[in-house]
C-alpha positions as CSV (number, residue, x, y, z in Angstrom):
1,M,-9.2,-2.3,-9.2
2,A,-11.9,-2.9,-6.5
3,D,-11.4,-1.3,-3.1
4,G,-9.0,-3.4,-0.9
5,V,-7.4,-5.1,-4.0
6,F,-3.9,-4.5,-5.3
7,A,-1.6,-6.0,-7.9
8,V,1.1,-8.4,-6.8
9,D,4.1,-9.7,-8.8
10,V,6.5,-12.4,-7.5
11,V,9.6,-12.7,-9.6
12,S,12.8,-14.8,-9.1
13,V,16.0,-14.8,-11.1
14,E,14.8,-17.9,-12.9
15,E,11.1,-17.1,-13.5
16,R,7.9,-15.1,-12.8
17,L,6.0,-17.1,-10.2
18,Y,3.0,-14.9,-9.9
19,E,1.2,-12.0,-11.4
20,G,-2.3,-11.2,-10.1
21,E,-4.4,-9.4,-7.5
22,A,-4.5,-9.8,-3.8
23,T,-6.2,-8.4,-0.7
24,F,-3.3,-9.1,1.7
25,V,0.4,-10.0,1.5
26,I,2.7,-11.0,4.3
27,A,6.5,-10.9,3.8
28,Q,9.4,-11.7,6.0
29,T,12.0,-8.9,5.8
30,T,15.3,-8.4,7.6
31,E,13.4,-5.9,9.7
32,G,10.6,-8.3,10.7
33,E,7.4,-9.7,9.3
34,L,5.3,-7.2,7.4
35,G,1.6,-7.3,6.4
36,V,0.5,-5.2,3.4
37,L,-3.1,-4.1,2.6
38,A,-4.3,-1.9,-0.3
39,S,-3.0,1.7,-0.2
40,H,-0.1,0.8,2.1
41,E,2.6,3.5,2.4
42,P,5.4,3.0,-0.1
43,L,8.4,1.1,1.2
44,F,11.4,-0.9,0.0
45,G,12.7,-3.8,2.1
46,E,15.2,-6.6,2.0
47,L,13.7,-10.1,2.2
48,N,14.9,-12.5,4.8
49,P,17.2,-15.2,3.4
50,G,15.1,-17.9,5.1
51,G,11.7,-16.4,4.7
52,F,8.4,-16.6,2.9
53,V,5.8,-14.5,1.2
54,V,2.0,-15.1,1.7
55,I,-0.5,-13.9,-0.9
56,D,-4.2,-13.9,-0.1
57,E,-5.9,-13.7,-3.4
58,V,-9.2,-12.1,-4.2
59,G,-11.7,-14.9,-3.5
60,G,-9.8,-16.3,-0.5
61,N,-7.2,-18.5,-2.1
62,R,-3.9,-18.5,-0.2
63,L,-0.6,-18.9,-2.0
64,V,2.7,-19.2,-0.1
65,A,6.2,-19.0,-1.6
66,A,9.5,-19.8,0.1
67,V,11.9,-17.0,-0.8
68,H,15.6,-16.9,-0.5
69,G,16.8,-13.3,-0.3
70,G,15.9,-10.4,-2.6
71,F,13.7,-7.3,-2.1
72,L,10.2,-6.2,-1.5
73,S,8.8,-3.1,-3.1
74,V,5.4,-1.7,-2.0
75,T,3.6,1.2,-3.6
76,G,0.0,2.3,-2.9
77,E,-1.2,0.1,-5.8
78,K,1.3,-2.8,-6.2
79,V,3.6,-5.2,-4.3
80,T,6.6,-6.6,-6.1
81,V,8.7,-9.4,-4.7
82,L,12.1,-9.6,-6.4
83,A,13.6,-12.8,-5.0
84,E,17.0,-14.4,-5.6
85,A,15.1,-17.7,-5.6
86,A,11.5,-18.6,-4.9
87,E,9.3,-21.7,-5.0
88,W,5.7,-22.5,-4.1
89,A,5.2,-24.2,-0.7
90,S,2.8,-26.6,-2.3
91,S,5.7,-28.2,-4.2
92,V,7.9,-28.7,-1.0
93,D,8.6,-32.1,0.5
94,A,8.5,-31.1,4.2
95,A,10.0,-34.4,5.5
96,Q,13.0,-34.0,3.2
97,E,13.5,-30.4,4.3
98,R,13.4,-31.4,8.0
99,E,16.2,-33.8,7.3
100,V,18.3,-31.1,5.5
101,L,17.6,-28.7,8.4
102,E,18.9,-31.3,11.0
103,S,22.0,-32.1,9.0
104,A,23.0,-28.7,7.7
105,E,25.1,-26.2,9.6
106,E,23.0,-23.4,11.1
107,G,23.3,-20.3,9.0
108,S,24.6,-22.1,5.9
109,P,22.8,-21.6,2.6
110,E,21.4,-25.1,2.7
111,Y,20.0,-24.5,6.2
112,E,18.4,-21.2,5.2
113,R,16.8,-22.7,2.1
114,A,15.4,-25.6,4.2
115,L,14.1,-23.2,6.9
116,S,12.5,-21.0,4.3
117,R,10.7,-24.0,2.7
118,L,9.5,-25.3,6.0
119,R,8.2,-21.9,7.1
120,A,6.3,-21.6,3.8
121,V,4.7,-25.0,4.3
122,E,3.6,-24.0,7.8
123,M,2.1,-20.8,6.6
124,L,0.2,-22.7,3.8
125,E,-1.2,-25.1,6.4
126,K,-2.4,-22.1,8.5
127,K,-5.1,-21.2,5.9
C-alpha cells in the first residue's frame, strides 16, 4: 500500500458494508472520538451505541456509517469495525430520525439508533 494508506473493513452482524483503503478514519468509542491515520498504534475499543464511523477514502471520497455498538480494532496496517448494526448515512431519512429522537425515551435503543443516524448524516454533510 502507498504511504498514508491503510485497509479498512466495516462489518455488521448482517453484512459486510465496506472493504477498501482509506487515508483517515474517525470512530466514536465509549472513551471518546478517535482519529486513525496509517501506522496508528494498535488498539481495541468499544464503539459508542449511538455513534458513527467516518472513512476518508483514497481519492477524497468520504463515507459515513451510523453504527450501533460493537468494537473497533486498529493495527498498524488495518482498521476493522465490527458493529452490532451499521448503515450508510446516505440512506438515512434525517427528518424521520428527528421525529423518532423527539418521541423516544432518552437512552432507549430507539433513541440511540436515531441519534447515531443523525450524527452520521451531520458528518457526511461536513465533507
